[in-house]
C-alpha positions in Angstrom: -47.0 -21.6 -3.7 -43.6 -19.4 -4.6 -41.9 -19.8 -7.5 -38.2 -21.0 -7.3 -37.1 -17.5 -8.0 -38.5 -16.1 -4.8 -37.2 -19.2 -3.1 -34.1 -18.8 -4.0 -34.0 -15.1 -3.1 -35.4 -16.2 0.5 -32.7 -19.0 0.5 -29.5 -16.3 -0.5 -30.6 -13.9 1.9 -31.2 -16.3 4.8 -27.8 -17.6 4.3 -26.1 -14.6 3.6 -27.9 -13.5 7.5 -26.7 -16.7 9.2 -23.5 -16.1 7.5 -22.9 -12.6 8.8 -24.0 -13.5 12.1 -21.2 -16.4 12.5 -18.7 -14.1 11.4 -19.6 -11.5 14.1 -19.9 -14.0 16.8 -16.3 -15.5 15.5 -15.2 -12.1 15.7 -16.5 -11.4 19.2 -15.3 -14.4 20.1 -11.7 -14.2 19.8 -11.9 -10.4 20.9 -12.9 -11.5 23.8 -10.5 -14.3 24.4 -7.6 -11.6 23.3 -8.6 -9.5 25.9 -10.8 -6.9 24.0 -12.3 -4.3 26.2 -14.5 -1.4 25.9 -13.4 2.3 25.9 -13.7 3.9 29.0 -12.2 6.4 31.2 -9.5 4.0 32.3 -8.7 2.5 29.0 -7.3 4.9 25.9 -6.5 2.2 23.6 -9.9 -0.2 23.8 -7.5 -2.6 21.5 -5.0 -5.3 23.2 -1.7 -6.0 21.6 -3.2 -9.3 20.3 -6.2 -8.1 19.1 -4.1 -5.6 16.7 -1.9 -8.4 15.5 -5.5 -10.2 14.4 -6.2 -7.0 12.6 -2.7 -6.8 10.9 -3.2 -10.8 10.0 -6.6 -10.3 8.8 -5.1 -7.3 6.3 -2.6 -9.8 5.2 -5.2 -12.1 3.7 -7.4 -9.3 2.5 -4.7 -7.7 0.7 -3.9 -11.7 -0.7 -7.2 -12.5 -1.6 -9.2 -9.3 -1.9 -8.3 -7.9 -5.2 -9.9 -4.3 -3.8 -7.5 -4.1 -0.6 -5.0 -4.9 -2.9 -5.4 -2.7 -5.7 -5.9 0.4 -2.8 -2.1 -0.7 -1.5 -0.4 -1.1 -4.6 -1.7 2.2 -6.1 -0.5 4.1 -3.1 2.6 2.5 -3.3 2.7 3.3 -7.0 2.4 6.7 -6.8 4.7 7.1 -3.9 7.8 5.2 -5.4 6.6 5.1 -9.3 9.1 7.5 -9.9 12.8 7.8 -8.9 13.7 9.0 -5.5 17.4 10.3 -4.6 19.5 10.4 -1.8 22.5 13.4 -1.3 25.3 14.3 0.8 27.4 17.7 0.2 30.4 15.4 1.5 32.2 12.9 -0.9 33.0 10.3 1.6 29.3 10.0 2.6 28.2 9.6 -0.5 30.6 6.8 -1.3 29.4 4.6 1.8 25.6 5.6 1.3 25.7 4.7 -2.5 27.4 1.3 -1.6 24.9 0.8 1.3 22.1 1.3 -1.2 23.4 -0.9 -3.7 24.6 -3.7 -1.9 22.5 -7.2 -3.6 21.5 -8.1 0.1 19.7 -4.3 1.1 18.2 -4.2 -2.2 16.1 -7.3 -1.7 15.3 -6.0 1.7 14.5 -2.0 1.6 16.7 -0.5 -0.8 15.8 -1.9 -3.9 12.3 -0.3 -6.0 10.4 -3.9 -5.5 11.3 -4.1 -1.8 10.2 -0.7 -1.6 6.9 -1.0 -3.2 6.5 -4.1 -1.3 7.5 -2.8 2.4 4.7 0.4 1.7 2.1 -2.5 0.8 3.2 -3.9 3.5 2.9 -0.9 5.8 -0.4 -0.1 4.8 -2.1 -3.9 5.5 0.3 -4.0 8.5 0.4 -1.1 10.3 4.2 -1.7 11.5 7.5 -2.1 9.4 10.6 -3.1 11.7 13.4 -2.1 10.2 16.9 -3.6 11.7 20.3 -2.0 10.6 23.2 -3.9 11.7 27.0 -2.7 11.8 28.8 -5.5 9.9 33.0 -5.6 10.5 35.0 -5.0 7.7 34.5 -4.1 4.4 30.7 -5.6 3.6 28.3 -2.4 3.5 26.0 -2.4 7.1 22.7 -4.5 6.3 19.4 -3.7 6.8 16.7 -6.5 7.7 13.2 -6.7 7.9 11.7 -7.9 11.3 8.1 -9.6 10.7 6.0 -7.6 13.2 4.4 -10.5 14.9 7.5 -11.7 16.2 7.7 -8.1 18.2 6.1 -9.2 21.2 6.4 -6.1 23.2 7.8 -2.6 22.9 9.7 -1.1 25.9 9.8 2.5 27.0 11.4 4.6 29.3 9.7 4.0 33.1 9.9 7.7 33.6 8.4 8.7 29.6 6.2 6.3 27.6 6.7 8.1 24.9 10.4 7.1 24.9 10.9 3.8 23.2 14.1 1.9 24.5 14.1 -1.6 23.0 12.1 -4.2 21.4 11.7 -7.6 22.6 11.1 -10.5 19.9 10.6 -13.6 20.3 10.3 -16.1 17.2 11.8 -20.1 16.5 14.0 -19.7 13.2 13.8 -22.5 10.4 17.0 -24.7 10.6 18.0 -27.4 7.7 19.7 -30.5 9.0 21.1 -33.0 6.3 18.1 -31.6 3.7 15.2 -31.5 5.8 13.4 -28.3 7.4 12.3 -28.0 10.6 12.0 -25.6 13.7 14.7 -25.0 15.8 14.9 -23.8 19.2 12.8 -20.7 20.6 14.6 -17.7 20.9 13.8 -14.6 22.9 16.0 -11.3 21.7 16.2 -7.5 22.4 17.1 -4.7 20.4 17.8 -1.1 21.1 15.8 1.5 19.0 17.7 3.7 16.9 17.1 6.9 18.8 17.7 5.6 22.0 21.3 5.9 23.9 23.2 4.6 27.2 20.8 1.4 27.7 22.6 -1.0 30.0 19.6 -2.7 31.7 18.5 -5.1 29.1 21.0 -7.7 27.2 20.3 -6.2 23.8 22.0 -7.1 20.3 25.1 -5.3 20.0 25.9 -3.4 16.4 22.1 -3.4 15.7 19.5 -0.6 15.7 16.1 -1.1 14.8 13.7 1.5 13.2 10.0 1.4 14.0 7.9 2.6 11.1 4.2 2.6 11.9 0.9 4.3 11.0 -2.6 5.0 12.9 -0.8 4.6 16.2 -2.9 5.9 19.1 -1.9 8.1 22.1 0.1 5.7 24.3 -0.5 2.7 22.0 2.8 1.0 21.4 1.6 -0.5 17.7 0.4 0.8 14.7 -3.0 -0.4 13.3 -3.6 -1.4 9.4 -4.5 1.4 7.4 -7.6 -0.5 5.6 -9.3 -1.6 9.0 -12.2 0.3 8.4 -12.6 -0.6 4.8 -12.2 -4.3 5.6 -15.9 -5.5 6.5 -17.2 -3.3 3.3 -14.8 -4.9 0.8 -16.3 -8.3 2.3 -19.8 -7.4 2.0 -19.0 -6.1 -1.6 -17.8 -9.5 -2.4 -20.6 -11.4 -1.2 -22.7 -9.2 -3.1 -20.9 -9.3 -6.4 -20.8 -13.5 -5.8 -25.0 -13.1 -5.0 -25.2 -11.2 -8.6 -23.1 -13.9 -10.2 -24.8 -16.6 -8.9 -27.9 -14.8 -9.9 -27.0 -14.6 -13.4 -26.0 -17.9 -13.6 -29.5 -19.0 -12.4 -31.0 -17.3 -15.2 -29.5 -19.1 -17.8 -31.0 -22.4 -16.6 -34.6 -24.0 -17.1 -37.4 -22.7 -14.6 -39.9 -24.6 -14.9 -43.1 -25.4 -14.0 -44.9 -28.9 -14.6 -48.6 -29.9 -14.1 -50.2 -33.2 -14.6 -52.5 -36.3 -13.2 -50.3 -38.7 -13.8 -47.1 -38.7 -11.8 -44.9 -40.9 -13.5 -45.4 -38.9 -16.3 -44.7 -35.7 -14.7 -41.7 -37.3 -13.1 -40.3 -38.5 -16.5 -41.1 -35.3 -17.8 -38.6 -33.1 -14.9 -35.9 -35.9 -15.5 -35.7 -34.8 -19.0 -35.4 -31.0 -18.5 -32.6 -31.7 -16.0 -30.9 -33.5 -18.4 -31.4 -30.8 -21.1 -29.8 -28.5 -18.4 -26.8 -30.5 -17.8 -26.0 -29.7 -21.7 -26.3 -25.9 -23.0 -28.7 -23.5 -22.1 -31.6 -23.7 -24.5 -33.2 -26.7 -25.6 -36.7 -28.2 -26.3 -38.9 -30.7 -23.9 -42.0 -32.6 -24.9 -45.5 -33.1 -22.7 -46.9 -36.3 -22.3 -50.6 -37.1 -22.1 -51.9 -35.1 -19.4 -48.8 -33.1 -18.4 -48.5 -29.4 -19.0 -45.3 -27.4 -19.4 -44.6 -23.8 -18.7 -42.4 -21.6 -18.1 -42.4 -19.5 -14.6 -42.4 -15.6 -15.7 -39.4 -14.0 -14.5 -40.1 -10.7 -15.6 -38.8 -8.2 -12.6 -36.5 -10.1 -11.5 -33.5 -8.3 -13.2 -30.7 -7.5 -10.7 -28.5 -4.7 -11.4 -24.2 -5.1 -10.3 -24.8 -1.3 -9.8 -27.3 -1.6 -7.1 -23.9 -2.4 -5.1 -21.9 0.6 -5.7 -22.9 2.2 -2.1 -20.5 -0.8 -0.5 -17.5 0.2 -3.3 -17.8 3.8 -2.1 -17.3 2.4 1.7 -14.5 0.6 0.3 -13.5 3.9 -1.4 -13.9 5.8 2.3 -12.6 3.5 4.3 -9.0 3.1 2.3 -8.6 6.8 0.9 -8.6 5.8 -3.1 -11.3 6.8 -5.5 -13.3 4.7 -7.9 -11.4 5.1 -10.9 -8.3 4.4 -9.3 -9.6 1.3 -7.8 -9.9 -0.3 -11.1 -13.6 1.7 -13.0 -12.4 3.9 -15.7 -15.4 4.9 -16.5 -15.5 7.2 -13.4 -12.1 9.1 -14.9 -11.5 11.5 -17.5 -9.2 12.9 -19.2 -8.1 15.4 -16.2 -7.3 12.2 -14.0 -4.1 11.6 -15.9 -2.7 14.7 -14.9 -4.2 15.7 -11.6 -5.5 14.0 -8.7 -8.4 15.2 -6.3 -6.6 16.6 -3.3 -6.9 14.9 -0.6 -6.2 11.6 -2.6 -2.6 13.7 -3.8 -1.9 15.1 -0.1 -2.7 11.6 0.9 0.1 10.1 -1.5 2.3 12.8 -0.5 1.9 12.5 3.6 3.2 8.8 2.5 6.1 10.1 1.0 7.2 12.6 3.4 6.8 9.5 6.2 9.3 7.4 4.0 11.4 10.7 3.3 12.1 11.3 7.3 12.6 7.2 8.1 14.7 6.8 4.9 16.6 9.9 6.3 17.2 8.6 9.5 18.4 5.3 8.4 20.8 6.3 6.2 22.2 8.6 8.9 22.4 5.5 11.0 24.5 3.6 8.4 26.9 6.7 8.1 27.5 7.1 11.3 28.0 3.2 11.5 31.2 4.1 9.3 32.6 7.0 11.4 30.8 9.6 10.2 30.4 12.6 12.4 28.5 15.4 10.4 25.2 13.6 8.9 23.0 16.4 8.9 23.6 17.1 5.6 21.8 13.8 4.4 18.7 14.4 2.2 15.7 12.4 0.8 14.1 13.8 -2.0 11.1 12.4 -3.5 9.4 13.7 -6.7 6.6 15.6 -6.9 3.6 12.9 -7.0 2.0 14.6 -10.3 4.3 14.8 -13.4 3.3 18.2 -14.9 4.0 19.4 -18.5 7.8 19.9 -18.6 7.3 23.2 -20.8 4.8 24.6 -17.7 7.7 23.5 -15.1 10.6 25.0 -17.4 8.2 28.6 -17.9 8.0 28.4 -14.4 11.1 28.3 -13.5 12.5 30.9 -16.1 10.0 33.4 -15.0 11.1 32.6 -11.5 14.7 33.0 -12.3 14.4 36.2 -14.5 11.1 37.8 -13.3 9.8 38.4 -16.9 13.0 39.5 -18.9 15.4 40.9 -16.5 19.1 39.3 -15.6 19.3 36.6 -13.5 21.8 37.3 -12.0 19.9 40.1 -10.4 17.7 37.8 -8.8 19.5 34.8 -8.0 22.9 35.3 -8.1 24.5 32.1 -7.3 24.6 30.7 -10.9 24.9 27.0 -9.5 21.8 27.0 -8.0 20.1 28.8 -11.3 21.1 25.8 -13.4 20.0 23.4 -10.7 16.4 24.5 -10.8 16.4 24.4 -13.9 17.6 21.1 -14.3 15.4 19.8 -11.7 12.3 21.5 -13.4 13.5 19.4 -16.9 13.2 16.4 -15.0 17.4 15.3 -15.0 17.3 12.1 -12.6 20.9 12.9 -11.4 21.0 16.2 -11.1 24.1 16.3 -8.8 26.1 14.5 -11.7 25.1 17.3 -14.5 26.1 19.8 -12.4 29.4 18.1 -12.0 29.9 17.7 -15.7 28.5 21.1 -16.4 31.0 23.3 -13.6 33.3 20.8 -12.6 35.8 22.5 -10.4 36.2 25.5 -12.4 32.9 27.7 -10.9 34.4 30.9 -13.0 32.9 29.8 -16.1 29.3 29.3 -14.6 28.2 32.1 -15.8 28.8 31.5 -19.2 27.2 27.9 -19.3 24.2 29.0 -17.4 23.7 32.1 -20.3 24.0 29.2 -23.1 21.3 27.1 -21.1 19.0 30.1 -20.8 19.1 30.8 -24.5 18.3 27.5 -25.0 15.3 27.3 -23.3 14.5 31.1 -24.5 14.2 29.1 -28.3 12.5 26.5 -26.8 9.9 28.6 -25.5 10.0 30.6 -28.6 9.5 27.7 -31.0 6.4 25.7 -28.9 5.1 29.6 -28.4 5.0 29.8 -32.5 
């Protein structure tokens, strides 16, 4: 007869197998109902739009409930937006328009505020899509930003002669209305919004004064929607969760009694079992007495140890699917001093790539806002992100000064423009608002630029001499 430990192992294995089969059948049934198709010569996408929506919902729930998926999304967003980004324009009027737009409290809650930017980046990762509506408001109120839930975009309409050119977005949604303090669903509405880059749309009844910018990741050829970034990691995150739950259950089982009772008198055996069960409901440990012919022996559990590290292979698959290393997912034992100022090159490039995606998106959105207010030339609008890694200030300043002076030669012989030389040094020093600092240093009087730059370079030389002493 098998002991309880072996029976428990078999029970958990069978339960896990049945659970996986049931989950796979449910997923297969859902995909078949939504029109999932095999890849073939006639189907270059393989996933229907309804299936992609299912992936987006799954990604959302995993982001809420699974700490590994949540952590991976948060780590990436923190590296992308953890250090303040800036936007610039050479035109004073354009800068004022953009500052008013950026600092508007409604826009801050939707996109331009730091908490909103972090949340939008995480949404882009677990949804694969972000639809940003820019609204040209009348009067003095700044243009507004609103985020359209991706599940409400039921179709992306393209040019009949060019499938790669997006024309408009079809949105079907049911607004929530309040009447007499009661919350209820309103009438379902269908609206069309023009794509930000398309001009001259007349065939569809689009909403005037609203342009939509579609951010997406993992969008396959000829597909209309992006696919959530962590899709390949979700099943492995579930498997790792299940493993740890089984491990916790097993450890808990070892803290309870595991006794074998033998005896000729069934009544006495049952009585002893009852007393043991009473002890189990109190604390781990205790004493039990045997009566008459009853023998009470502990079941040997030697070799029944289970190490949580045995599930590391599952965790590594989550790392592969998210692109985030173990030490960034919450295991400091896998890190060292170097990881505080450096990243694995693939991880660094992954975060830099996401910064560049946001740079392009925010520049285009700011250009739309400026054009709403009549700005003709928007080519000078620029968005800048700081480096992903924060290097030592001394090393940056040394490198900048050496680049400017070539190891002692006059700076004017290398880079004649004193304003640009000063800008390089200020950026190396990590000054938040470089434009403001340049205005304070120079103003409109550019004739003193060389003299002030000389003072800055003398201060830096003293700084170098002090640190090298």
